[in-house]
C-alpha positions in Angstrom: 112.9 -35.5 -35.5 114.6 -37.3 -38.4 112.9 -39.7 -40.8 113.3 -43.4 -40.2 115.8 -45.0 -42.7 114.4 -46.7 -45.8 111.3 -44.4 -46.4 107.8 -45.0 -45.2 105.7 -48.0 -46.1 103.5 -47.6 -49.2 99.9 -47.4 -47.8 98.2 -46.2 -51.0 94.6 -47.6 -51.2 94.7 -48.8 -47.5 91.9 -48.0 -45.1 92.9 -45.0 -43.1 93.1 -46.8 -39.7 95.4 -49.5 -41.1 97.5 -46.9 -43.0 98.0 -44.8 -39.9 98.9 -47.9 -37.7 101.5 -49.1 -40.2 103.1 -45.6 -40.5 103.1 -44.9 -36.8 104.6 -48.4 -36.1 107.4 -47.5 -38.6 108.1 -44.3 -36.6 106.3 -41.7 -38.6 104.0 -38.8 -37.5 100.8 -39.0 -39.6 98.8 -36.1 -40.8 95.5 -36.6 -42.6 93.6 -34.4 -45.1 90.2 -35.3 -46.5 89.1 -34.7 -50.1 85.8 -35.2 -51.8 84.2 -34.6 -55.2 82.4 -31.3 -55.7 78.7 -31.6 -54.6 79.3 -34.9 -52.9 76.7 -35.9 -50.2 77.4 -37.5 -46.9 80.4 -39.9 -46.9 79.7 -43.6 -46.7 82.1 -46.5 -46.4 85.6 -46.4 -45.0 88.1 -43.7 -45.8 90.9 -44.8 -48.1 94.3 -43.3 -48.8 94.5 -41.7 -52.3 97.8 -39.8 -51.9 100.8 -40.2 -49.6 103.6 -37.6 -49.2 106.6 -37.7 -46.9 108.0 -34.6 -45.4 110.9 -35.7 -43.1 109.5 -37.7 -40.3 105.9 -36.7 -41.2 103.7 -38.4 -43.7 100.7 -36.6 -45.1 97.8 -38.9 -46.1 95.1 -37.6 -48.4 91.9 -39.7 -47.9 88.5 -40.0 -49.4 85.5 -42.2 -48.6 84.6 -45.1 -50.9 81.1 -43.8 -51.5 79.0 -40.7 -51.0 75.2 -40.5 -50.5 73.6 -38.9 -53.5 72.4 -35.3 -53.1 69.0 -34.8 -54.7 68.9 -31.9 -57.1 65.3 -32.4 -58.1 63.0 -29.5 -57.2 60.4 -30.2 -54.5 56.9 -31.0 -55.8 
């Protein structure tokens, strides 16, 4: 499959669902990879696009959540 003319729409900082919808509507196949900070707790809030890379007709989106629940490192009492 060849890439649509003109390149993919810029979806950096978009919520994942909206980014995926825009790219698929433009004719791209979307792949998603998640990243998070070391020691991050449970994700909270929507996933947002922090990196976008085109490879032919595919677009790789790297996403992370807006917030993460804190992990307690205090020893039990």
